[in-house]
C-alpha beads as a LAMMPS data file, in Angstrom:
LAMMPS data file: protein, C-alpha beads

467 atoms
466 bonds

1 atom types
1 bond types

-500.0 500.0 xlo xhi
-500.0 500.0 ylo yhi
-500.0 500.0 zlo zhi

Masses

1 110.0

Atoms # bond

1 1 1 313.111 -280.097 216.671
2 1 1 313.814 -278.619 220.341
3 1 1 316.518 -276.599 221.062
4 1 1 320.022 -277.383 223.849
5 1 1 319.997 -274.559 226.423
6 1 1 322.933 -271.841 225.725
7 1 1 326.493 -273.191 228.167
8 1 1 327.015 -271.706 231.154
9 1 1 329.997 -269.759 231.649
10 1 1 331.906 -269.065 234.550
11 1 1 329.465 -270.476 236.647
12 1 1 327.131 -267.118 235.324
13 1 1 323.262 -268.634 234.835
14 1 1 321.688 -265.850 232.428
15 1 1 318.992 -266.536 229.994
16 1 1 319.808 -265.679 226.766
17 1 1 317.227 -266.137 224.055
18 1 1 318.481 -268.132 220.809
19 1 1 319.142 -266.585 217.621
20 1 1 316.652 -266.408 214.844
21 1 1 318.355 -268.058 211.810
22 1 1 316.709 -267.385 208.597
23 1 1 318.323 -268.953 204.872
24 1 1 318.112 -266.851 202.077
25 1 1 318.158 -268.811 198.448
26 1 1 321.994 -267.679 196.846
27 1 1 323.209 -268.737 193.780
28 1 1 326.384 -270.389 194.876
29 1 1 326.379 -271.036 198.810
30 1 1 330.190 -270.414 198.746
31 1 1 329.166 -266.614 198.007
32 1 1 327.770 -263.753 200.020
33 1 1 324.830 -261.908 199.682
34 1 1 324.561 -260.359 196.189
35 1 1 327.426 -262.316 195.712
36 1 1 330.243 -261.258 197.638
37 1 1 333.111 -263.777 198.413
38 1 1 332.819 -265.499 201.742
39 1 1 335.072 -262.958 203.589
40 1 1 332.753 -260.550 202.411
41 1 1 330.316 -261.856 204.083
42 1 1 328.275 -258.692 206.467
43 1 1 328.626 -259.702 210.604
44 1 1 325.356 -261.736 211.211
45 1 1 323.593 -258.917 213.867
46 1 1 321.850 -260.130 217.379
47 1 1 318.479 -258.890 218.320
48 1 1 318.440 -255.737 220.837
49 1 1 317.873 -257.136 223.691
50 1 1 320.352 -260.221 223.566
51 1 1 322.973 -257.684 222.906
52 1 1 322.208 -256.567 226.179
53 1 1 322.404 -259.209 227.812
54 1 1 325.719 -260.116 226.381
55 1 1 326.796 -256.589 227.206
56 1 1 325.628 -257.115 230.510
57 1 1 327.016 -261.041 230.811
58 1 1 330.517 -259.634 230.093
59 1 1 330.886 -256.861 232.371
60 1 1 329.794 -259.548 234.975
61 1 1 332.303 -261.315 234.371
62 1 1 334.827 -258.213 234.043
63 1 1 334.030 -257.274 237.376
64 1 1 334.274 -260.745 239.220
65 1 1 337.816 -261.336 237.088
66 1 1 339.144 -257.724 238.404
67 1 1 337.675 -258.717 242.503
68 1 1 339.290 -262.176 242.178
69 1 1 342.413 -261.119 241.072
70 1 1 342.630 -258.536 243.786
71 1 1 341.478 -261.496 246.751
72 1 1 344.201 -263.182 244.898
73 1 1 347.058 -260.336 245.884
74 1 1 346.137 -260.746 249.724
75 1 1 348.408 -262.535 251.819
76 1 1 347.276 -262.785 255.375
77 1 1 344.064 -263.963 256.879
78 1 1 343.246 -260.916 258.015
79 1 1 343.577 -258.742 254.715
80 1 1 342.296 -262.107 252.931
81 1 1 338.797 -260.470 255.419
82 1 1 339.247 -257.016 254.591
83 1 1 338.853 -257.634 250.976
84 1 1 336.635 -259.941 250.872
85 1 1 334.441 -257.133 252.757
86 1 1 335.297 -254.619 250.564
87 1 1 334.314 -256.502 247.429
88 1 1 331.099 -258.446 248.357
89 1 1 330.129 -254.445 249.528
90 1 1 330.619 -253.684 246.259
91 1 1 328.378 -256.362 244.910
92 1 1 325.416 -256.116 246.774
93 1 1 325.612 -252.624 247.343
94 1 1 326.215 -251.579 250.661
95 1 1 328.287 -249.369 252.710
96 1 1 329.307 -251.325 256.081
97 1 1 329.817 -254.561 256.847
98 1 1 331.044 -257.621 258.817
99 1 1 332.600 -261.224 258.230
100 1 1 332.566 -263.209 261.460
101 1 1 335.338 -265.913 261.324
102 1 1 334.235 -269.781 263.275
103 1 1 335.825 -272.129 261.628
104 1 1 333.641 -275.321 262.293
105 1 1 336.343 -277.719 263.197
106 1 1 336.941 -275.529 266.285
107 1 1 340.425 -275.378 265.624
108 1 1 340.330 -271.396 265.460
109 1 1 341.321 -268.645 265.288
110 1 1 338.160 -266.986 265.747
111 1 1 338.167 -263.189 264.379
112 1 1 335.485 -260.482 263.487
113 1 1 336.825 -257.796 260.728
114 1 1 334.686 -254.988 260.096
115 1 1 333.801 -252.798 256.735
116 1 1 332.496 -249.162 257.978
117 1 1 332.497 -250.194 261.822
118 1 1 334.937 -249.673 264.517
119 1 1 335.585 -251.916 267.462
120 1 1 332.470 -250.413 269.688
121 1 1 330.069 -251.378 266.640
122 1 1 331.496 -254.301 266.691
123 1 1 330.986 -254.781 270.177
124 1 1 327.172 -254.177 270.066
125 1 1 326.939 -256.073 267.191
126 1 1 328.196 -259.428 269.163
127 1 1 325.406 -258.987 271.645
128 1 1 322.646 -259.472 268.745
129 1 1 321.194 -263.055 269.157
130 1 1 322.403 -265.261 266.527
131 1 1 323.532 -262.072 265.140
132 1 1 327.086 -263.436 263.947
133 1 1 326.290 -267.101 263.448
134 1 1 325.881 -269.127 260.606
135 1 1 322.759 -268.146 258.977
136 1 1 321.016 -271.090 258.725
137 1 1 317.395 -271.898 256.865
138 1 1 314.124 -273.194 258.234
139 1 1 315.617 -277.253 258.224
140 1 1 319.029 -275.906 259.772
141 1 1 320.898 -275.843 256.272
142 1 1 323.501 -272.411 255.520
143 1 1 321.619 -270.332 253.795
144 1 1 321.084 -266.718 252.823
145 1 1 319.221 -264.869 255.561
146 1 1 317.618 -261.408 254.223
147 1 1 316.230 -258.702 256.569
148 1 1 314.252 -256.352 254.098
149 1 1 313.162 -253.802 256.935
150 1 1 314.415 -254.280 260.374
151 1 1 312.017 -251.913 262.378
152 1 1 308.981 -253.577 260.783
153 1 1 309.915 -257.233 260.850
154 1 1 308.021 -259.309 263.787
155 1 1 310.847 -262.215 263.600
156 1 1 313.610 -259.650 264.094
157 1 1 315.082 -260.622 268.042
158 1 1 314.327 -256.985 270.182
159 1 1 317.627 -256.555 270.916
160 1 1 318.855 -256.802 266.592
161 1 1 316.206 -254.209 266.352
162 1 1 317.838 -251.970 268.846
163 1 1 321.294 -252.532 268.002
164 1 1 320.273 -251.458 264.441
165 1 1 318.437 -248.328 265.870
166 1 1 322.158 -247.322 267.680
167 1 1 324.123 -248.203 264.752
168 1 1 321.697 -246.418 262.036
169 1 1 321.319 -249.746 259.493
170 1 1 317.582 -250.408 258.392
171 1 1 318.532 -253.504 256.730
172 1 1 321.140 -256.711 256.521
173 1 1 322.302 -259.460 253.873
174 1 1 323.663 -262.495 255.563
175 1 1 325.553 -265.301 254.165
176 1 1 327.466 -268.212 255.638
177 1 1 330.684 -269.047 254.182
178 1 1 331.830 -272.731 253.236
179 1 1 335.192 -273.731 251.931
180 1 1 335.662 -277.385 250.948
181 1 1 338.101 -278.371 253.748
182 1 1 337.522 -277.133 256.597
183 1 1 334.117 -276.787 255.538
184 1 1 332.025 -273.878 256.937
185 1 1 333.969 -270.918 258.116
186 1 1 331.396 -268.465 259.808
187 1 1 329.292 -265.275 257.926
188 1 1 329.253 -262.441 256.335
189 1 1 326.714 -259.652 256.588
190 1 1 326.160 -256.274 254.502
191 1 1 324.083 -253.696 256.320
192 1 1 322.123 -251.167 254.463
193 1 1 321.219 -247.385 255.269
194 1 1 318.088 -247.862 254.093
195 1 1 315.399 -250.402 253.577
196 1 1 316.145 -252.719 250.760
197 1 1 317.766 -256.185 249.288
198 1 1 320.187 -256.296 246.744
199 1 1 318.554 -257.985 243.759
200 1 1 318.930 -261.245 241.985
201 1 1 321.875 -260.591 239.948
202 1 1 323.566 -258.872 242.925
203 1 1 323.486 -261.879 245.057
204 1 1 323.932 -264.503 242.139
205 1 1 327.109 -262.588 241.916
206 1 1 328.235 -262.847 245.012
207 1 1 327.454 -266.284 245.411
208 1 1 330.011 -266.555 242.623
209 1 1 332.631 -264.600 244.247
210 1 1 332.176 -265.890 247.936
211 1 1 332.555 -269.635 246.666
212 1 1 336.256 -268.015 245.410
213 1 1 336.549 -266.266 248.770
214 1 1 335.510 -268.908 251.057
215 1 1 338.586 -271.225 249.624
216 1 1 340.874 -268.331 249.961
217 1 1 339.968 -267.632 253.282
218 1 1 340.568 -271.206 254.314
219 1 1 343.670 -271.585 252.452
220 1 1 345.087 -268.108 254.376
221 1 1 343.180 -269.930 257.801
222 1 1 345.476 -272.953 257.045
223 1 1 348.470 -270.665 256.577
224 1 1 347.658 -268.826 259.547
225 1 1 347.194 -271.723 261.653
226 1 1 350.896 -273.119 260.477
227 1 1 352.842 -269.846 261.361
228 1 1 351.124 -269.646 264.853
229 1 1 351.957 -273.429 265.168
230 1 1 355.436 -272.993 264.759
231 1 1 355.557 -269.978 266.690
232 1 1 354.488 -271.028 269.706
233 1 1 356.957 -274.291 269.266
234 1 1 359.693 -271.654 268.462
235 1 1 358.568 -269.899 271.787
236 1 1 358.683 -272.986 273.878
237 1 1 361.810 -274.222 273.042
238 1 1 363.501 -270.629 274.599
239 1 1 363.575 -269.583 277.691
240 1 1 360.552 -268.335 279.336
241 1 1 361.433 -265.461 281.410
242 1 1 364.891 -264.217 282.467
243 1 1 366.783 -265.455 285.680
244 1 1 367.375 -262.840 288.447
245 1 1 370.549 -262.545 290.043
246 1 1 372.529 -260.161 291.948
247 1 1 374.614 -257.905 290.332
248 1 1 373.360 -258.171 286.804
249 1 1 370.587 -257.329 284.914
250 1 1 368.964 -259.152 281.663
251 1 1 367.191 -258.044 278.582
252 1 1 366.636 -259.741 275.563
253 1 1 364.384 -259.132 272.091
254 1 1 364.019 -261.608 269.695
255 1 1 362.537 -261.685 265.910
256 1 1 361.774 -264.811 264.008
257 1 1 362.060 -265.017 260.839
258 1 1 358.826 -265.884 258.574
259 1 1 360.674 -269.180 257.721
260 1 1 360.866 -270.237 261.152
261 1 1 364.406 -269.557 262.130
262 1 1 366.555 -271.642 263.915
263 1 1 368.605 -269.721 266.442
264 1 1 368.308 -269.584 270.412
265 1 1 369.455 -267.566 273.531
266 1 1 369.436 -268.878 277.327
267 1 1 370.710 -267.245 280.456
268 1 1 370.967 -270.080 282.614
269 1 1 371.749 -269.603 286.890
270 1 1 375.297 -271.927 287.538
271 1 1 376.182 -272.890 290.835
272 1 1 377.887 -270.401 293.124
273 1 1 375.898 -267.594 292.063
274 1 1 377.365 -267.787 288.342
275 1 1 375.146 -267.299 285.054
276 1 1 376.023 -268.950 281.555
277 1 1 374.959 -266.519 278.535
278 1 1 374.320 -268.349 274.977
279 1 1 373.024 -267.216 271.539
280 1 1 373.079 -269.901 268.904
281 1 1 371.490 -271.280 266.285
282 1 1 371.446 -273.341 263.208
283 1 1 372.480 -272.114 259.713
284 1 1 369.200 -273.025 257.716
285 1 1 365.406 -272.771 258.299
286 1 1 362.116 -274.249 258.530
287 1 1 360.661 -276.612 260.892
288 1 1 363.733 -279.039 261.082
289 1 1 366.055 -276.460 261.865
290 1 1 363.810 -275.287 264.635
291 1 1 363.425 -279.088 266.006
292 1 1 367.524 -279.368 265.750
293 1 1 367.981 -275.819 267.826
294 1 1 365.990 -277.504 270.254
295 1 1 367.969 -280.651 270.790
296 1 1 370.942 -278.231 270.758
297 1 1 369.849 -275.793 273.433
298 1 1 368.636 -278.656 275.390
299 1 1 372.483 -280.231 274.742
300 1 1 374.332 -276.594 275.887
301 1 1 372.538 -276.157 279.339
302 1 1 373.095 -280.281 280.007
303 1 1 377.137 -279.107 279.350
304 1 1 376.645 -275.351 280.494
305 1 1 375.659 -277.258 283.956
306 1 1 378.311 -279.379 284.218
307 1 1 381.416 -277.780 283.297
308 1 1 380.445 -274.508 282.283
309 1 1 383.213 -272.717 283.951
310 1 1 385.136 -273.628 280.842
311 1 1 383.349 -272.788 278.250
312 1 1 385.684 -274.344 275.734
313 1 1 384.537 -277.019 277.297
314 1 1 381.296 -276.486 276.807
315 1 1 381.436 -275.842 273.182
316 1 1 383.762 -278.480 272.320
317 1 1 381.125 -281.569 273.995
318 1 1 378.030 -280.127 272.042
319 1 1 380.318 -280.158 269.256
320 1 1 380.538 -283.817 269.236
321 1 1 377.187 -284.259 270.593
322 1 1 376.227 -282.450 266.474
323 1 1 378.538 -284.646 265.121
324 1 1 376.853 -288.067 266.118
325 1 1 373.217 -286.689 266.303
326 1 1 372.885 -283.954 263.455
327 1 1 375.523 -285.039 260.806
328 1 1 376.215 -282.575 258.327
329 1 1 374.195 -279.358 260.276
330 1 1 376.445 -277.055 261.002
331 1 1 375.547 -274.599 264.153
332 1 1 377.272 -271.342 265.636
333 1 1 377.145 -270.360 269.246
334 1 1 378.822 -268.384 272.052
335 1 1 378.816 -269.317 275.345
336 1 1 380.065 -266.797 278.125
337 1 1 380.492 -267.945 281.841
338 1 1 380.011 -264.794 283.905
339 1 1 380.846 -263.817 287.362
340 1 1 378.599 -260.867 288.495
341 1 1 380.327 -261.002 291.428
342 1 1 383.798 -260.222 290.506
343 1 1 382.475 -258.810 287.081
344 1 1 384.211 -261.214 285.053
345 1 1 382.869 -263.202 282.065
346 1 1 384.630 -266.159 280.411
347 1 1 384.059 -266.142 276.367
348 1 1 383.776 -269.332 273.741
349 1 1 383.207 -268.621 270.363
350 1 1 382.140 -271.522 267.705
351 1 1 381.685 -269.360 264.565
352 1 1 379.397 -266.279 265.894
353 1 1 379.936 -262.942 265.617
354 1 1 381.925 -261.682 268.745
355 1 1 380.100 -259.771 271.495
356 1 1 380.072 -256.583 272.748
357 1 1 380.862 -254.515 275.478
358 1 1 379.581 -251.368 276.082
359 1 1 380.390 -248.984 278.934
360 1 1 380.614 -245.259 279.240
361 1 1 384.255 -244.821 278.320
362 1 1 383.870 -247.870 275.478
363 1 1 382.518 -249.802 272.866
364 1 1 384.623 -253.165 271.748
365 1 1 383.640 -256.094 270.268
366 1 1 385.002 -258.873 272.774
367 1 1 388.367 -260.386 270.777
368 1 1 386.653 -264.073 270.635
369 1 1 388.934 -266.537 268.700
370 1 1 388.142 -266.956 265.524
371 1 1 386.563 -270.383 265.099
372 1 1 384.471 -272.158 262.031
373 1 1 380.973 -273.047 262.901
374 1 1 380.431 -276.691 265.173
375 1 1 379.793 -279.663 262.402
376 1 1 382.412 -278.398 261.070
377 1 1 385.607 -278.477 262.959
378 1 1 388.463 -280.867 262.250
379 1 1 389.326 -279.924 265.437
380 1 1 389.167 -277.322 268.603
381 1 1 391.615 -274.932 268.225
382 1 1 389.435 -271.748 269.170
383 1 1 391.169 -270.699 272.992
384 1 1 388.625 -268.878 275.272
385 1 1 388.918 -265.106 276.198
386 1 1 388.551 -263.628 279.727
387 1 1 386.562 -259.954 279.693
388 1 1 387.101 -257.956 282.761
389 1 1 383.949 -255.447 282.709
390 1 1 383.172 -252.169 285.219
391 1 1 380.468 -251.351 287.356
392 1 1 377.422 -250.000 284.912
393 1 1 378.973 -252.034 281.649
394 1 1 376.937 -254.141 279.388
395 1 1 377.906 -257.333 277.502
396 1 1 375.718 -257.839 274.459
397 1 1 375.866 -260.734 272.226
398 1 1 373.486 -261.136 269.234
399 1 1 372.492 -263.302 266.630
400 1 1 374.427 -263.466 263.032
401 1 1 370.756 -262.325 261.605
402 1 1 371.139 -259.060 263.268
403 1 1 374.121 -258.323 260.837
404 1 1 372.659 -259.977 258.133
405 1 1 369.490 -258.295 257.794
406 1 1 370.838 -254.870 257.141
407 1 1 372.006 -256.203 253.743
408 1 1 375.435 -254.532 253.730
409 1 1 378.858 -256.750 254.056
410 1 1 379.928 -257.638 257.233
411 1 1 382.569 -255.416 257.742
412 1 1 380.020 -252.068 257.763
413 1 1 377.071 -254.149 259.375
414 1 1 379.746 -254.694 261.865
415 1 1 380.473 -250.639 262.293
416 1 1 377.094 -249.920 262.390
417 1 1 375.989 -252.432 264.959
418 1 1 378.995 -250.376 266.934
419 1 1 377.905 -247.059 266.156
420 1 1 374.085 -247.732 267.062
421 1 1 375.746 -248.397 270.737
422 1 1 378.145 -245.342 270.371
423 1 1 375.053 -243.122 270.129
424 1 1 373.101 -244.523 273.151
425 1 1 372.156 -241.624 275.493
426 1 1 373.795 -242.032 279.265
427 1 1 369.926 -243.135 280.320
428 1 1 370.030 -246.160 277.727
429 1 1 373.198 -247.204 278.499
430 1 1 371.734 -247.430 282.600
431 1 1 368.621 -249.769 281.241
432 1 1 369.736 -252.493 279.692
433 1 1 365.915 -253.299 277.740
434 1 1 365.992 -249.533 276.180
435 1 1 369.951 -250.414 274.994
436 1 1 368.807 -253.245 273.284
437 1 1 365.596 -251.257 272.059
438 1 1 367.582 -248.229 271.290
439 1 1 370.301 -251.059 269.322
440 1 1 367.560 -252.935 267.358
441 1 1 366.059 -250.028 266.026
442 1 1 368.808 -248.337 265.126
443 1 1 370.983 -250.964 263.007
444 1 1 367.619 -252.506 261.484
445 1 1 365.163 -249.597 261.400
446 1 1 362.330 -251.620 259.483
447 1 1 362.487 -254.514 262.224
448 1 1 358.735 -254.401 262.395
449 1 1 357.937 -254.259 258.897
450 1 1 356.762 -257.702 256.693
451 1 1 360.060 -259.219 255.912
452 1 1 360.583 -260.765 252.656
453 1 1 360.788 -264.733 253.329
454 1 1 363.970 -265.007 251.206
455 1 1 366.006 -262.401 253.033
456 1 1 364.501 -262.244 256.709
457 1 1 366.696 -264.188 259.344
458 1 1 366.364 -264.359 262.929
459 1 1 367.812 -261.547 265.095
460 1 1 368.338 -262.087 268.727
461 1 1 370.104 -259.936 271.372
462 1 1 371.102 -260.402 274.450
463 1 1 372.027 -258.039 276.901
464 1 1 373.790 -258.339 280.163
465 1 1 374.767 -255.349 282.421
466 1 1 376.860 -255.531 285.857
467 1 1 375.741 -253.474 288.079

Bonds

1 1 1 2
2 1 2 3
3 1 3 4
4 1 4 5
5 1 5 6
6 1 6 7
7 1 7 8
8 1 8 9
9 1 9 10
10 1 10 11
11 1 11 12
12 1 12 13
13 1 13 14
14 1 14 15
15 1 15 16
16 1 16 17
17 1 17 18
18 1 18 19
19 1 19 20
20 1 20 21
21 1 21 22
22 1 22 23
23 1 23 24
24 1 24 25
25 1 25 26
26 1 26 27
27 1 27 28
28 1 28 29
29 1 29 30
30 1 30 31
31 1 31 32
32 1 32 33
33 1 33 34
34 1 34 35
35 1 35 36
36 1 36 37
37 1 37 38
38 1 38 39
39 1 39 40
40 1 40 41
41 1 41 42
42 1 42 43
43 1 43 44
44 1 44 45
45 1 45 46
46 1 46 47
47 1 47 48
48 1 48 49
49 1 49 50
50 1 50 51
51 1 51 52
52 1 52 53
53 1 53 54
54 1 54 55
55 1 55 56
56 1 56 57
57 1 57 58
58 1 58 59
59 1 59 60
60 1 60 61
61 1 61 62
62 1 62 63
63 1 63 64
64 1 64 65
65 1 65 66
66 1 66 67
67 1 67 68
68 1 68 69
69 1 69 70
70 1 70 71
71 1 71 72
72 1 72 73
73 1 73 74
74 1 74 75
75 1 75 76
76 1 76 77
77 1 77 78
78 1 78 79
79 1 79 80
80 1 80 81
81 1 81 82
82 1 82 83
83 1 83 84
84 1 84 85
85 1 85 86
86 1 86 87
87 1 87 88
88 1 88 89
89 1 89 90
90 1 90 91
91 1 91 92
92 1 92 93
93 1 93 94
94 1 94 95
95 1 95 96
96 1 96 97
97 1 97 98
98 1 98 99
99 1 99 100
100 1 100 101
101 1 101 102
102 1 102 103
103 1 103 104
104 1 104 105
105 1 105 106
106 1 106 107
107 1 107 108
108 1 108 109
109 1 109 110
110 1 110 111
111 1 111 112
112 1 112 113
113 1 113 114
114 1 114 115
115 1 115 116
116 1 116 117
117 1 117 118
118 1 118 119
119 1 119 120
120 1 120 121
121 1 121 122
122 1 122 123
123 1 123 124
124 1 124 125
125 1 125 126
126 1 126 127
127 1 127 128
128 1 128 129
129 1 129 130
130 1 130 131
131 1 131 132
132 1 132 133
133 1 133 134
134 1 134 135
135 1 135 136
136 1 136 137
137 1 137 138
138 1 138 139
139 1 139 140
140 1 140 141
141 1 141 142
142 1 142 143
143 1 143 144
144 1 144 145
145 1 145 146
146 1 146 147
147 1 147 148
148 1 148 149
149 1 149 150
150 1 150 151
151 1 151 152
152 1 152 153
153 1 153 154
154 1 154 155
155 1 155 156
156 1 156 157
157 1 157 158
158 1 158 159
159 1 159 160
160 1 160 161
161 1 161 162
162 1 162 163
163 1 163 164
164 1 164 165
165 1 165 166
166 1 166 167
167 1 167 168
168 1 168 169
169 1 169 170
170 1 170 171
171 1 171 172
172 1 172 173
173 1 173 174
174 1 174 175
175 1 175 176
176 1 176 177
177 1 177 178
178 1 178 179
179 1 179 180
180 1 180 181
181 1 181 182
182 1 182 183
183 1 183 184
184 1 184 185
185 1 185 186
186 1 186 187
187 1 187 188
188 1 188 189
189 1 189 190
190 1 190 191
191 1 191 192
192 1 192 193
193 1 193 194
194 1 194 195
195 1 195 196
196 1 196 197
197 1 197 198
198 1 198 199
199 1 199 200
200 1 200 201
201 1 201 202
202 1 202 203
203 1 203 204
204 1 204 205
205 1 205 206
206 1 206 207
207 1 207 208
208 1 208 209
209 1 209 210
210 1 210 211
211 1 211 212
212 1 212 213
213 1 213 214
214 1 214 215
215 1 215 216
216 1 216 217
217 1 217 218
218 1 218 219
219 1 219 220
220 1 220 221
221 1 221 222
222 1 222 223
223 1 223 224
224 1 224 225
225 1 225 226
226 1 226 227
227 1 227 228
228 1 228 229
229 1 229 230
230 1 230 231
231 1 231 232
232 1 232 233
233 1 233 234
234 1 234 235
235 1 235 236
236 1 236 237
237 1 237 238
238 1 238 239
239 1 239 240
240 1 240 241
241 1 241 242
242 1 242 243
243 1 243 244
244 1 244 245
245 1 245 246
246 1 246 247
247 1 247 248
248 1 248 249
249 1 249 250
250 1 250 251
251 1 251 252
252 1 252 253
253 1 253 254
254 1 254 255
255 1 255 256
256 1 256 257
257 1 257 258
258 1 258 259
259 1 259 260
260 1 260 261
261 1 261 262
262 1 262 263
263 1 263 264
264 1 264 265
265 1 265 266
266 1 266 267
267 1 267 268
268 1 268 269
269 1 269 270
270 1 270 271
271 1 271 272
272 1 272 273
273 1 273 274
274 1 274 275
275 1 275 276
276 1 276 277
277 1 277 278
278 1 278 279
279 1 279 280
280 1 280 281
281 1 281 282
282 1 282 283
283 1 283 284
284 1 284 285
285 1 285 286
286 1 286 287
287 1 287 288
288 1 288 289
289 1 289 290
290 1 290 291
291 1 291 292
292 1 292 293
293 1 293 294
294 1 294 295
295 1 295 296
296 1 296 297
297 1 297 298
298 1 298 299
299 1 299 300
300 1 300 301
301 1 301 302
302 1 302 303
303 1 303 304
304 1 304 305
305 1 305 306
306 1 306 307
307 1 307 308
308 1 308 309
309 1 309 310
310 1 310 311
311 1 311 312
312 1 312 313
313 1 313 314
314 1 314 315
315 1 315 316
316 1 316 317
317 1 317 318
318 1 318 319
319 1 319 320
320 1 320 321
321 1 321 322
322 1 322 323
323 1 323 324
324 1 324 325
325 1 325 326
326 1 326 327
327 1 327 328
328 1 328 329
329 1 329 330
330 1 330 331
331 1 331 332
332 1 332 333
333 1 333 334
334 1 334 335
335 1 335 336
336 1 336 337
337 1 337 338
338 1 338 339
339 1 339 340
340 1 340 341
341 1 341 342
342 1 342 343
343 1 343 344
344 1 344 345
345 1 345 346
346 1 346 347
347 1 347 348
348 1 348 349
349 1 349 350
350 1 350 351
351 1 351 352
352 1 352 353
353 1 353 354
354 1 354 355
355 1 355 356
356 1 356 357
357 1 357 358
358 1 358 359
359 1 359 360
360 1 360 361
361 1 361 362
362 1 362 363
363 1 363 364
364 1 364 365
365 1 365 366
366 1 366 367
367 1 367 368
368 1 368 369
369 1 369 370
370 1 370 371
371 1 371 372
372 1 372 373
373 1 373 374
374 1 374 375
375 1 375 376
376 1 376 377
377 1 377 378
378 1 378 379
379 1 379 380
380 1 380 381
381 1 381 382
382 1 382 383
383 1 383 384
384 1 384 385
385 1 385 386
386 1 386 387
387 1 387 388
388 1 388 389
389 1 389 390
390 1 390 391
391 1 391 392
392 1 392 393
393 1 393 394
394 1 394 395
395 1 395 396
396 1 396 397
397 1 397 398
398 1 398 399
399 1 399 400
400 1 400 401
401 1 401 402
402 1 402 403
403 1 403 404
404 1 404 405
405 1 405 406
406 1 406 407
407 1 407 408
408 1 408 409
409 1 409 410
410 1 410 411
411 1 411 412
412 1 412 413
413 1 413 414
414 1 414 415
415 1 415 416
416 1 416 417
417 1 417 418
418 1 418 419
419 1 419 420
420 1 420 421
421 1 421 422
422 1 422 423
423 1 423 424
424 1 424 425
425 1 425 426
426 1 426 427
427 1 427 428
428 1 428 429
429 1 429 430
430 1 430 431
431 1 431 432
432 1 432 433
433 1 433 434
434 1 434 435
435 1 435 436
436 1 436 437
437 1 437 438
438 1 438 439
439 1 439 440
440 1 440 441
441 1 441 442
442 1 442 443
443 1 443 444
444 1 444 445
445 1 445 446
446 1 446 447
447 1 447 448
448 1 448 449
449 1 449 450
450 1 450 451
451 1 451 452
452 1 452 453
453 1 453 454
454 1 454 455
455 1 455 456
456 1 456 457
457 1 457 458
458 1 458 459
459 1 459 460
460 1 460 461
461 1 461 462
462 1 462 463
463 1 463 464
464 1 464 465
465 1 465 466
466 1 466 467
């Protein structure tokens, strides 16, 4: 009678000997040896070789589980590539390695990540013919490629041998990275300081690990593409550059939240050497908010060109537009009509925090009238306010995200913003670029750190210095 092979667990193919079974006659088949009750029967012993194989299998399974957990904790494409390199190096006993990410669908991005290799080292490896391409067998199918002793293998390209000698590695082991979607992703290569190659067990464990790693990389790749697409669309909906007008110098800083917020800014040259300044946005986030933000900015620009000298009329018309085209979607906005030659700016606000006027002798919030956000107004009742600006003073418009990301109540956040402006040096106040950088990093010291997707909003600062 034939014996069926042992089952495959977690994809690990191990050959375990069948445990021999013997039967000893007993007086009662419900009793153990020498009449012991069933619960007190001694445990069956496995042959020594089988016990060692089981222990090795359990060790491998534990290792793969730990490495998979570490991989699962990576959140960015770069981190996923780095973790794959570190884990793979440990599995095949290598000290250095690299991943060449080149998705077969041609949509990018292409990345080159190294372990124990500097930027110059990676540059040398890129010059090796076929060195960073997907390894293939004689039939052209993706397959592992082993160079056990590069210096002595006749089939190795001379440039490959030259780079290996320069970087001090004697052997290499390359494998393709392939996921169910989008398919081939590139290749991973591990480098050895001495001639040799990973044994069959190491190669098998690496293959099991890379099945999951490649799919995780593919998932991070898809997320990276989506994030880049949203960022590109967002940037395309904002001004490509700030206008240059006599009598005023402009600077802007814009940080998009991780969910792709709907905040915008604008600086628009108007007739009679005037300047329109605006900051605003929708009150939600994501792709739909981004699309609504584009329509909001387009509408505001059109009304600013037609009736910019009356900011209340601009926002009133924008309110009507939103009510008809974006029902139920509230938005905030502040619009200013600036006349640099007269050093004067007329402001109107709809649910937006007031601009800050910064000068050598004052740091004050403009007293814009209180108003509900756009699309939440029963009727327009907030008048505009006219602000006289002395030479060298700056009017700072900003998004409410600058206040919200402090994590403080609004009254404390306003105080924090004003204190940041008060702490600027005369040199900073003379340069709007330096001024917005100082205020931004004083109010939000961790602005460049990764932000929580639940709390981070867009941050916009738009400064106009009257000279």
